[in-house]
KEFI-714724 format. One record per residue (C-alpha): x, y, z; residue number from 1; residue in one letter. Coordinates in Angstrom, 3 decimals. Layout:
BEGIN
<r c1="X" c2="Y" c3="Z" num="NUM" residu="a"/>
...
***
This chain:
BEGIN
<r c1="11.840" c2="-54.918" c3="-7.105" num="1" residu="m"/>
<r c1="14.896" c2="-53.467" c3="-8.617" num="2" residu="t"/>
<r c1="18.374" c2="-53.843" c3="-6.444" num="3" residu="d"/>
<r c1="21.908" c2="-52.618" c3="-6.712" num="4" residu="y"/>
<r c1="25.119" c2="-54.601" c3="-5.986" num="5" residu="p"/>
<r c1="26.761" c2="-54.166" c3="-2.572" num="6" residu="n"/>
<r c1="23.448" c2="-52.898" c3="-0.775" num="7" residu="v"/>
<r c1="24.082" c2="-52.047" c3="2.796" num="8" residu="g"/>
<r c1="21.365" c2="-49.438" c3="4.119" num="9" residu="y"/>
<r c1="19.551" c2="-47.618" c3="1.275" num="10" residu="t"/>
<r c1="19.164" c2="-44.249" c3="3.514" num="11" residu="h"/>
<r c1="17.880" c2="-41.509" c3="1.141" num="12" residu="q"/>
<r c1="17.147" c2="-40.292" c3="-2.499" num="13" residu="g"/>
<r c1="16.346" c2="-37.506" c3="-4.581" num="14" residu="w"/>
<r c1="14.922" c2="-36.919" c3="-8.035" num="15" residu="l"/>
<r c1="16.628" c2="-34.895" c3="-10.862" num="16" residu="t"/>
<r c1="14.562" c2="-32.048" c3="-12.078" num="17" residu="e"/>
<r c1="13.233" c2="-34.135" c3="-14.913" num="18" residu="d"/>
<r c1="12.034" c2="-36.917" c3="-12.677" num="19" residu="h"/>
<r c1="13.942" c2="-39.325" c3="-14.643" num="20" residu="a"/>
<r c1="16.775" c2="-40.196" c3="-12.175" num="21" residu="y"/>
<r c1="16.711" c2="-40.977" c3="-8.873" num="22" residu="l"/>
<r c1="19.953" c2="-40.165" c3="-6.889" num="23" residu="i"/>
<r c1="20.353" c2="-42.563" c3="-4.095" num="24" residu="v"/>
<r c1="22.752" c2="-42.707" c3="-0.842" num="25" residu="n"/>
<r c1="23.514" c2="-45.877" c3="0.702" num="26" residu="d"/>
<r c1="24.561" c2="-45.356" c3="4.561" num="27" residu="e"/>
<r c1="26.323" c2="-48.308" c3="5.284" num="28" residu="l"/>
<r c1="28.115" c2="-49.827" c3="1.807" num="29" residu="d"/>
<r c1="31.314" c2="-48.182" c3="2.325" num="30" residu="e"/>
<r c1="31.378" c2="-49.667" c3="6.104" num="31" residu="v"/>
<r c1="30.163" c2="-53.239" c3="5.132" num="32" residu="t"/>
<r c1="31.409" c2="-53.740" c3="2.069" num="33" residu="h"/>
<r c1="34.757" c2="-51.687" c3="2.473" num="34" residu="d"/>
<r c1="34.226" c2="-49.659" c3="-0.856" num="35" residu="i"/>
<r c1="35.088" c2="-45.916" c3="-1.800" num="36" residu="d"/>
<r c1="32.205" c2="-43.309" c3="-1.109" num="37" residu="t"/>
<r c1="29.212" c2="-44.508" c3="-3.676" num="38" residu="r"/>
<r c1="26.439" c2="-42.680" c3="-5.100" num="39" residu="t"/>
<r c1="23.698" c2="-44.696" c3="-7.088" num="40" residu="v"/>
<r c1="21.688" c2="-43.298" c3="-9.713" num="41" residu="v"/>
<r c1="18.683" c2="-45.424" c3="-10.760" num="42" residu="l"/>
<r c1="16.848" c2="-44.756" c3="-13.963" num="43" residu="d"/>
<r c1="12.646" c2="-44.313" c3="-13.129" num="44" residu="v"/>
<r c1="11.317" c2="-43.277" c3="-16.299" num="45" residu="t"/>
<r c1="9.543" c2="-46.254" c3="-16.348" num="46" residu="n"/>
<r c1="8.113" c2="-46.713" c3="-12.803" num="47" residu="l"/>
<r c1="7.157" c2="-50.302" c3="-13.148" num="48" residu="q"/>
<r c1="10.732" c2="-51.566" c3="-13.699" num="49" residu="e"/>
<r c1="13.312" c2="-48.887" c3="-12.380" num="50" residu="p"/>
<r c1="16.818" c2="-49.923" c3="-13.286" num="51" residu="t"/>
<r c1="20.350" c2="-48.835" c3="-12.225" num="52" residu="v"/>
<r c1="21.540" c2="-46.326" c3="-14.352" num="53" residu="h"/>
<r c1="25.179" c2="-45.696" c3="-13.223" num="54" residu="v"/>
<r c1="27.131" c2="-45.969" c3="-10.147" num="55" residu="e"/>
<r c1="29.321" c2="-43.057" c3="-9.151" num="56" residu="h"/>
<r c1="32.363" c2="-43.679" c3="-7.101" num="57" residu="t"/>
<r c1="33.903" c2="-40.907" c3="-5.432" num="58" residu="h"/>
<r c1="37.844" c2="-40.413" c3="-4.328" num="59" residu="d"/>
<r c1="37.169" c2="-40.765" c3="-0.571" num="60" residu="t"/>
<r c1="36.078" c2="-43.118" c3="1.915" num="61" residu="r"/>
<r c1="33.456" c2="-41.136" c3="3.643" num="62" residu="s"/>
<r c1="29.854" c2="-42.632" c3="4.360" num="63" residu="i"/>
<r c1="27.137" c2="-40.929" c3="2.202" num="64" residu="t"/>
<r c1="24.058" c2="-39.459" c3="3.717" num="65" residu="h"/>
<r c1="21.748" c2="-36.608" c3="2.558" num="66" residu="n"/>
<r c1="21.381" c2="-35.304" c3="-0.808" num="67" residu="n"/>
<r c1="19.344" c2="-32.743" c3="-2.732" num="68" residu="y"/>
<r c1="18.737" c2="-31.645" c3="-6.328" num="69" residu="v"/>
<r c1="18.638" c2="-28.077" c3="-7.402" num="70" residu="h"/>
<r c1="18.746" c2="-27.289" c3="-11.102" num="71" residu="g"/>
<r c1="21.452" c2="-29.472" c3="-12.706" num="72" residu="d"/>
<r c1="23.319" c2="-29.890" c3="-9.362" num="73" residu="r"/>
<r c1="23.276" c2="-32.481" c3="-6.591" num="74" residu="v"/>
<r c1="24.668" c2="-31.074" c3="-3.057" num="75" residu="y"/>
<r c1="25.588" c2="-33.975" c3="-0.912" num="76" residu="q"/>
<r c1="26.340" c2="-34.013" c3="2.576" num="77" residu="s"/>
<r c1="29.015" c2="-37.067" c3="3.151" num="78" residu="n"/>
<r c1="29.710" c2="-36.964" c3="6.943" num="79" residu="y"/>
<r c1="33.530" c2="-36.811" c3="7.125" num="80" residu="t"/>
<r c1="34.385" c2="-35.472" c3="3.619" num="81" residu="s"/>
<r c1="31.567" c2="-32.526" c3="4.206" num="82" residu="g"/>
<r c1="29.828" c2="-30.978" c3="1.343" num="83" residu="l"/>
<r c1="30.113" c2="-32.442" c3="-2.279" num="84" residu="r"/>
<r c1="28.659" c2="-30.803" c3="-5.416" num="85" residu="v"/>
<r c1="28.230" c2="-32.874" c3="-8.434" num="86" residu="l"/>
<r c1="26.918" c2="-31.862" c3="-11.913" num="87" residu="d"/>
<r c1="24.111" c2="-33.943" c3="-13.182" num="88" residu="t"/>
<r c1="24.273" c2="-32.992" c3="-17.049" num="89" residu="t"/>
<r c1="26.356" c2="-35.969" c3="-18.007" num="90" residu="g"/>
<r c1="23.315" c2="-38.467" c3="-16.971" num="91" residu="l"/>
<r c1="22.039" c2="-38.380" c3="-20.202" num="92" residu="d"/>
<r c1="25.606" c2="-38.923" c3="-22.133" num="93" residu="d"/>
<r c1="26.248" c2="-42.127" c3="-23.970" num="94" residu="a"/>
<r c1="28.627" c2="-42.945" c3="-21.297" num="95" residu="d"/>
<r c1="26.659" c2="-41.190" c3="-18.544" num="96" residu="p"/>
<r c1="28.061" c2="-40.315" c3="-15.181" num="97" residu="g"/>
<r c1="28.018" c2="-37.479" c3="-12.506" num="98" residu="l"/>
<r c1="31.263" c2="-34.795" c3="-12.397" num="99" residu="d"/>
<r c1="32.119" c2="-33.206" c3="-8.900" num="100" residu="e"/>
<r c1="32.314" c2="-29.517" c3="-9.655" num="101" residu="v"/>
<r c1="32.701" c2="-28.253" c3="-5.837" num="102" residu="a"/>
<r c1="33.258" c2="-29.210" c3="-2.444" num="103" residu="f"/>
<r c1="34.091" c2="-27.660" c3="1.195" num="104" residu="f"/>
<r c1="35.296" c2="-30.133" c3="3.826" num="105" residu="d"/>
<r c1="33.366" c2="-29.414" c3="7.176" num="106" residu="t"/>
<r c1="35.142" c2="-32.052" c3="8.918" num="107" residu="f"/>
<r c1="39.108" c2="-31.579" c3="8.059" num="108" residu="p"/>
<r c1="40.153" c2="-34.095" c3="10.929" num="109" residu="a"/>
<r c1="40.060" c2="-37.428" c3="8.648" num="110" residu="h"/>
<r c1="37.902" c2="-38.798" c3="5.905" num="111" residu="g"/>
<r c1="37.788" c2="-42.064" c3="7.125" num="112" residu="d"/>
<r c1="33.843" c2="-43.841" c3="7.408" num="113" residu="p"/>
<r c1="32.857" c2="-42.776" c3="10.350" num="114" residu="t"/>
<r c1="29.409" c2="-40.883" c3="11.720" num="115" residu="f"/>
<r c1="31.166" c2="-37.379" c3="12.123" num="116" residu="e"/>
<r c1="30.994" c2="-34.510" c3="10.261" num="117" residu="g"/>
<r c1="28.102" c2="-33.055" c3="7.798" num="118" residu="s"/>
<r c1="24.988" c2="-34.752" c3="8.124" num="119" residu="w"/>
<r c1="22.748" c2="-32.514" c3="6.021" num="120" residu="s"/>
<r c1="22.238" c2="-29.431" c3="3.890" num="121" residu="n"/>
<r c1="19.977" c2="-26.906" c3="2.018" num="122" residu="y"/>
<r c1="20.664" c2="-25.550" c3="-1.140" num="123" residu="p"/>
<r c1="17.545" c2="-23.742" c3="-2.257" num="124" residu="f"/>
<r c1="17.856" c2="-20.362" c3="-0.863" num="125" residu="f"/>
<r c1="17.307" c2="-17.786" c3="-3.888" num="126" residu="e"/>
<r c1="20.262" c2="-15.881" c3="-2.651" num="127" residu="s"/>
<r c1="22.707" c2="-19.138" c3="-3.675" num="128" residu="g"/>
<r c1="23.574" c2="-19.538" c3="-0.211" num="129" residu="t"/>
<r c1="23.963" c2="-23.167" c3="0.857" num="130" residu="i"/>
<r c1="23.302" c2="-24.015" c3="4.834" num="131" residu="a"/>
<r c1="25.440" c2="-27.036" c3="5.510" num="132" residu="v"/>
<r c1="25.185" c2="-28.746" c3="8.946" num="133" residu="s"/>
<r c1="27.778" c2="-30.346" c3="10.716" num="134" residu="g"/>
<r c1="27.012" c2="-32.821" c3="13.724" num="135" residu="i"/>
<r c1="29.506" c2="-31.314" c3="16.311" num="136" residu="d"/>
<r c1="30.898" c2="-28.250" c3="14.142" num="137" residu="e"/>
<r c1="27.879" c2="-26.260" c3="13.656" num="138" residu="g"/>
<r c1="26.275" c2="-24.592" c3="10.849" num="139" residu="l"/>
<r c1="28.123" c2="-23.349" c3="7.587" num="140" residu="f"/>
<r c1="26.706" c2="-20.591" c3="5.390" num="141" residu="l"/>
<r c1="28.761" c2="-21.224" c3="1.749" num="142" residu="l"/>
<r c1="28.335" c2="-20.109" c3="-1.543" num="143" residu="r"/>
<r c1="29.676" c2="-21.422" c3="-5.202" num="144" residu="l"/>
<r c1="32.325" c2="-19.776" c3="-6.775" num="145" residu="q"/>
<r c1="31.935" c2="-19.356" c3="-10.415" num="146" residu="d"/>
<r c1="34.608" c2="-21.908" c3="-12.826" num="147" residu="s"/>
<r c1="37.129" c2="-19.154" c3="-12.783" num="148" residu="a"/>
<r c1="37.340" c2="-19.230" c3="-9.054" num="149" residu="g"/>
<r c1="36.345" c2="-15.829" c3="-8.479" num="150" residu="d"/>
<r c1="33.406" c2="-14.881" c3="-5.949" num="151" residu="p"/>
<r c1="30.054" c2="-14.079" c3="-7.321" num="152" residu="e"/>
<r c1="30.118" c2="-10.462" c3="-6.183" num="153" residu="e"/>
<r c1="29.599" c2="-7.231" c3="-7.904" num="154" residu="p"/>
<r c1="32.449" c2="-5.510" c3="-9.617" num="155" residu="l"/>
<r c1="31.643" c2="-2.122" c3="-7.961" num="156" residu="v"/>
<r c1="30.950" c2="-1.623" c3="-4.387" num="157" residu="a"/>
<r c1="29.748" c2="1.211" c3="-2.395" num="158" residu="l"/>
<r c1="29.583" c2="1.999" c3="1.059" num="159" residu="g"/>
<r c1="28.806" c2="5.218" c3="3.361" num="160" residu="c"/>
<r c1="31.545" c2="6.133" c3="5.740" num="161" residu="t"/>
<r c1="30.029" c2="8.988" c3="7.785" num="162" residu="s"/>
<r c1="26.568" c2="7.411" c3="8.237" num="163" residu="c"/>
<r c1="23.801" c2="8.124" c3="9.827" num="164" residu="p"/>
<r c1="24.504" c2="11.521" c3="8.904" num="165" residu="l"/>
<r c1="22.633" c2="13.965" c3="11.548" num="166" residu="q"/>
<r c1="20.929" c2="16.985" c3="9.928" num="167" residu="v"/>
<r c1="18.996" c2="19.337" c3="11.650" num="168" residu="r"/>
<r c1="15.585" c2="20.527" c3="10.074" num="169" residu="a"/>
<r c1="15.720" c2="23.305" c3="7.582" num="170" residu="g"/>
<r c1="19.371" c2="22.832" c3="6.953" num="171" residu="e"/>
<r c1="21.701" c2="20.460" c3="4.869" num="172" residu="s"/>
<r c1="24.479" c2="18.178" c3="5.142" num="173" residu="g"/>
<r c1="27.009" c2="15.843" c3="3.712" num="174" residu="v"/>
<r c1="27.249" c2="12.317" c3="3.513" num="175" residu="a"/>
<r c1="30.728" c2="10.707" c3="2.391" num="176" residu="q"/>
<r c1="30.564" c2="7.542" c3="0.349" num="177" residu="v"/>
<r c1="33.375" c2="5.453" c3="-0.583" num="178" residu="t"/>
<r c1="32.964" c2="3.997" c3="-3.948" num="179" residu="l"/>
<r c1="35.409" c2="0.843" c3="-4.974" num="180" residu="r"/>
<r c1="36.124" c2="-0.771" c3="-8.269" num="181" residu="n"/>
<r c1="36.368" c2="-4.269" c3="-7.625" num="182" residu="t"/>
<r c1="37.004" c2="-5.448" c3="-10.795" num="183" residu="g"/>
<r c1="40.142" c2="-6.182" c3="-13.009" num="184" residu="a"/>
<r c1="40.086" c2="-2.806" c3="-15.248" num="185" residu="a"/>
<r c1="39.414" c2="0.817" c3="-14.977" num="186" residu="a"/>
<r c1="35.550" c2="1.859" c3="-15.234" num="187" residu="d"/>
<r c1="33.924" c2="5.100" c3="-15.311" num="188" residu="t"/>
<r c1="30.542" c2="5.123" c3="-13.316" num="189" residu="y"/>
<r c1="27.518" c2="7.309" c3="-13.336" num="190" residu="a"/>
<r c1="26.160" c2="8.290" c3="-9.910" num="191" residu="l"/>
<r c1="22.215" c2="8.699" c3="-9.009" num="192" residu="t"/>
<r c1="20.197" c2="9.138" c3="-5.959" num="193" residu="l"/>
<r c1="16.798" c2="7.342" c3="-5.543" num="194" residu="g"/>
<r c1="14.606" c2="7.065" c3="-3.024" num="195" residu="q"/>
<r c1="14.492" c2="10.731" c3="-1.652" num="196" residu="l"/>
<r c1="11.751" c2="11.552" c3="0.767" num="197" residu="p"/>
<r c1="9.177" c2="14.182" c3="-0.387" num="198" residu="e"/>
<r c1="9.977" c2="17.742" c3="-0.675" num="199" residu="r"/>
<r c1="13.618" c2="16.718" c3="0.118" num="200" residu="w"/>
<r c1="16.850" c2="18.053" c3="-1.967" num="201" residu="l"/>
<r c1="19.789" c2="15.976" c3="-2.635" num="202" residu="a"/>
<r c1="22.907" c2="16.336" c3="-4.765" num="203" residu="a"/>
<r c1="25.867" c2="13.993" c3="-5.480" num="204" residu="v"/>
<r c1="29.434" c2="14.967" c3="-6.553" num="205" residu="e"/>
<r c1="30.913" c2="13.813" c3="-8.626" num="206" residu="p"/>
<r c1="28.527" c2="12.659" c3="-10.770" num="207" residu="q"/>
<r c1="30.597" c2="10.649" c3="-12.840" num="208" residu="e"/>
<r c1="33.900" c2="9.181" c3="-11.775" num="209" residu="v"/>
<r c1="36.527" c2="7.093" c3="-13.278" num="210" residu="t"/>
<r c1="38.347" c2="4.508" c3="-10.976" num="211" residu="v"/>
<r c1="41.154" c2="2.016" c3="-11.661" num="212" residu="g"/>
<r c1="41.145" c2="-1.325" c3="-10.636" num="213" residu="p"/>
<r c1="41.182" c2="-2.132" c3="-6.851" num="214" residu="g"/>
<r c1="41.078" c2="1.562" c3="-6.253" num="215" residu="d"/>
<r c1="38.504" c2="3.807" c3="-4.534" num="216" residu="t"/>
<r c1="36.927" c2="7.270" c3="-5.041" num="217" residu="a"/>
<r c1="35.290" c2="9.398" c3="-2.553" num="218" residu="e"/>
<r c1="31.713" c2="10.642" c3="-3.156" num="219" residu="v"/>
<r c1="29.767" c2="13.425" c3="-1.300" num="220" residu="a"/>
<r c1="26.004" c2="13.299" c3="-1.214" num="221" residu="v"/>
<r c1="24.480" c2="16.762" c3="0.068" num="222" residu="t"/>
<r c1="21.023" c2="16.223" c3="1.384" num="223" residu="v"/>
<r c1="18.550" c2="19.217" c3="2.769" num="224" residu="g"/>
<r c1="15.223" c2="19.361" c3="4.165" num="225" residu="m"/>
<r c1="12.378" c2="21.882" c3="4.714" num="226" residu="p"/>
<r c1="12.673" c2="23.562" c3="8.413" num="227" residu="r"/>
<r c1="9.345" c2="21.653" c3="9.402" num="228" residu="r"/>
<r c1="10.482" c2="18.417" c3="8.652" num="229" residu="t"/>
<r c1="9.463" c2="15.894" c3="11.396" num="230" residu="p"/>
<r c1="12.448" c2="14.342" c3="13.617" num="231" residu="a"/>
<r c1="13.344" c2="10.923" c3="12.186" num="232" residu="g"/>
<r c1="15.191" c2="8.668" c3="10.153" num="233" residu="t"/>
<r c1="15.041" c2="8.224" c3="6.434" num="234" residu="s"/>
<r c1="17.215" c2="6.355" c3="3.770" num="235" residu="t"/>
<r c1="18.039" c2="7.164" c3="0.367" num="236" residu="l"/>
<r c1="20.336" c2="5.364" c3="-2.014" num="237" residu="t"/>
<r c1="23.273" c2="6.273" c3="-4.135" num="238" residu="v"/>
<r c1="23.711" c2="4.011" c3="-7.074" num="239" residu="t"/>
<r c1="26.956" c2="3.912" c3="-9.274" num="240" residu="a"/>
<r c1="26.415" c2="2.397" c3="-12.860" num="241" residu="t"/>
<r c1="29.119" c2="1.471" c3="-15.384" num="242" residu="s"/>
<r c1="28.839" c2="3.575" c3="-18.422" num="243" residu="t"/>
<r c1="30.524" c2="0.969" c3="-20.579" num="244" residu="t"/>
<r c1="28.371" c2="-1.750" c3="-19.177" num="245" residu="d"/>
<r c1="24.871" c2="-0.720" c3="-17.538" num="246" residu="p"/>
<r c1="24.641" c2="-4.295" c3="-15.979" num="247" residu="e"/>
<r c1="27.725" c2="-3.622" c3="-13.844" num="248" residu="v"/>
<r c1="26.266" c2="-1.749" c3="-10.736" num="249" residu="a"/>
<r c1="26.358" c2="-1.404" c3="-7.001" num="250" residu="g"/>
<r c1="24.392" c2="0.701" c3="-4.667" num="251" residu="a"/>
<r c1="24.361" c2="1.726" c3="-1.068" num="252" residu="a"/>
<r c1="22.047" c2="3.365" c3="1.691" num="253" residu="p"/>
<r c1="22.590" c2="6.913" c3="2.939" num="254" residu="v"/>
<r c1="20.624" c2="6.747" c3="6.352" num="255" residu="e"/>
<r c1="19.810" c2="10.220" c3="7.568" num="256" residu="v"/>
<r c1="18.609" c2="11.089" c3="11.071" num="257" residu="h"/>
<r c1="16.733" c2="14.684" c3="11.071" num="258" residu="v"/>
<r c1="16.968" c2="16.644" c3="14.269" num="259" residu="t"/>
<r c1="14.456" c2="19.411" c3="15.525" num="260" residu="n"/>
<r c1="15.438" c2="22.721" c3="16.937" num="261" residu="g"/>
<r c1="16.514" c2="26.311" c3="16.408" num="262" residu="q"/>
<r c1="18.181" c2="26.704" c3="13.023" num="263" residu="p"/>
<r c1="21.766" c2="27.578" c3="12.989" num="264" residu="s"/>
<r c1="21.021" c2="30.995" c3="11.727" num="265" residu="n"/>
<r c1="17.416" c2="31.696" c3="12.654" num="266" residu="p"/>
<r c1="17.264" c2="35.058" c3="11.767" num="267" residu="g"/>
<r c1="15.323" c2="37.741" c3="14.055" num="268" residu="s"/>
<r c1="12.510" c2="36.895" c3="16.314" num="269" residu="t"/>
<r c1="9.610" c2="38.504" c3="17.821" num="270" residu="q"/>
<r c1="7.826" c2="38.682" c3="20.921" num="271" residu="a"/>
<r c1="6.682" c2="35.547" c3="22.951" num="272" residu="a"/>
<r c1="9.519" c2="33.516" c3="20.850" num="273" residu="g"/>
<r c1="7.741" c2="33.458" c3="17.606" num="274" residu="v"/>
<r c1="10.214" c2="33.470" c3="14.661" num="275" residu="p"/>
<r c1="10.107" c2="36.529" c3="12.658" num="276" residu="g"/>
<r c1="10.920" c2="37.028" c3="8.922" num="277" residu="p"/>
<r c1="14.102" c2="35.653" c3="7.773" num="278" residu="d"/>
<r c1="16.761" c2="38.246" c3="7.077" num="279" residu="t"/>
<r c1="18.871" c2="36.176" c3="4.706" num="280" residu="r"/>
<r c1="19.585" c2="37.197" c3="1.623" num="281" residu="t"/>
<r c1="19.413" c2="35.015" c3="-1.458" num="282" residu="a"/>
<r c1="23.295" c2="35.814" c3="-1.953" num="283" residu="a"/>
<r c1="23.600" c2="32.111" c3="-2.664" num="284" residu="g"/>
<r c1="24.629" c2="28.918" c3="-0.407" num="285" residu="p"/>
<r c1="28.217" c2="28.554" c3="0.759" num="286" residu="t"/>
<r c1="30.401" c2="25.378" c3="1.765" num="287" residu="g"/>
<r c1="28.103" c2="22.022" c3="1.647" num="288" residu="a"/>
<r c1="25.371" c2="24.047" c3="0.102" num="289" residu="d"/>
<r c1="27.015" c2="25.096" c3="-2.941" num="290" residu="a"/>
<r c1="27.407" c2="21.458" c3="-3.574" num="291" residu="a"/>
<r c1="23.692" c2="21.008" c3="-4.448" num="292" residu="m"/>
<r c1="24.411" c2="20.945" c3="-8.169" num="293" residu="v"/>
<r c1="22.768" c2="18.049" c3="-8.973" num="294" residu="a"/>
<r c1="19.238" c2="18.541" c3="-7.345" num="295" residu="a"/>
<r c1="16.605" c2="15.822" c3="-7.775" num="296" residu="v"/>
<r c1="12.960" c2="16.171" c3="-7.340" num="297" residu="d"/>
<r c1="10.620" c2="14.493" c3="-4.734" num="298" residu="d"/>
<r c1="10.790" c2="11.310" c3="-6.970" num="299" residu="t"/>
<r c1="14.096" c2="11.017" c3="-7.372" num="300" residu="g"/>
<r c1="14.473" c2="12.021" c3="-11.081" num="301" residu="v"/>
<r c1="17.176" c2="14.378" c3="-12.027" num="302" residu="p"/>
<r c1="16.342" c2="17.927" c3="-12.820" num="303" residu="l"/>
<r c1="18.678" c2="18.926" c3="-15.679" num="304" residu="p"/>
<r c1="20.218" c2="22.422" c3="-15.533" num="305" residu="g"/>
<r c1="19.567" c2="23.013" c3="-12.081" num="306" residu="v"/>
<r c1="22.487" c2="25.407" c3="-10.785" num="307" residu="a"/>
<r c1="21.813" c2="25.569" c3="-7.039" num="308" residu="l"/>
<r c1="18.963" c2="25.320" c3="-4.810" num="309" residu="a"/>
<r c1="18.371" c2="27.599" c3="-1.817" num="310" residu="l"/>
<r c1="15.404" c2="27.003" c3="0.871" num="311" residu="l"/>
<r c1="13.324" c2="30.065" c3="1.276" num="312" residu="l"/>
<r c1="11.706" c2="30.463" c3="4.649" num="313" residu="l"/>
<r c1="8.721" c2="32.433" c3="4.080" num="314" residu="v"/>
<r c1="8.693" c2="35.102" c3="6.888" num="315" residu="g"/>
<r c1="5.706" c2="34.896" c3="9.333" num="316" residu="g"/>
<r c1="4.353" c2="31.684" c3="7.370" num="317" residu="s"/>
<r c1="4.269" c2="27.969" c3="8.099" num="318" residu="t"/>
<r c1="5.135" c2="27.404" c3="4.524" num="319" residu="v"/>
<r c1="8.460" c2="26.342" c3="3.327" num="320" residu="s"/>
<r c1="9.507" c2="26.681" c3="0.161" num="321" residu="r"/>
<r c1="12.436" c2="25.735" c3="-2.548" num="322" residu="y"/>
<r c1="13.640" c2="28.503" c3="-4.562" num="323" residu="l"/>
<r c1="15.387" c2="26.979" c3="-7.640" num="324" residu="v"/>
<r c1="17.638" c2="29.052" c3="-9.796" num="325" residu="l"/>
<r c1="18.348" c2="27.495" c3="-13.659" num="326" residu="r"/>
<r c1="21.449" c2="28.040" c3="-15.340" num="327" residu="r"/>
<r c1="21.099" c2="30.694" c3="-18.249" num="328" residu="r"/>
***
């Protein structure tokens, strides 16, 4: 049987990832023995004779409660001092110890050894989010900052400012997307489209843009589909990738609502309301249609050399086809 000094009430413990050490919380030692917040680390490599490896004394007076190890860090809910995050990599050093690397005070009213504040936490989400409970304060969702103090966020962010885009089947529409450089230096981004529904055409303009730090750029995404496309909602993706560092990238969904009805310029009609041949010529699109200079195929792969795309409605037929004119 292994004991440690100033035992109050051995409440909870958690093993390190290698199962060499058990990190223990005593819930009453701070109150019973009038000591600062303490974490006891036991060496359990020999289960027949566990020993006290080291005691870590915090610079707080709060009571310790639940702690959990994830990776090389231990996440402690210490009542009135909130969440405390300690680095465990120093436990194998000649002078072993824990090192506090982060904290979040969920109970700023005071730090006395009372049963108030944070009772438990959960640091195991794949997203890196840490859920921390407060007895009376509710739920806190937190995330660690990196060593430089900057939040772990992408260096480029995109958002569709005109979504959802409303488009009538057989026509095209333009969605406006804002690109923001959230990094500390200017960068150039290549714009691409993906997740395009079958038989749709889409283009992004510009295809490459340079943006200063903290600045934004506007991107236009033109979307078209056959006239017999059923009504409903589809989503494609616009992605910005740094041309200097491909690992720096951001994406945004572009939601498109397709509606049915007569085209804006349906052409002549026959008796009984049957659409007749389309009398429009292939003189080329104007306005938004003219922006389709970077069409992609059904799988979202760019088609190089495409100058413009026209939707050809075959008169008297139920078939809609794409006529693609290539640059000479």
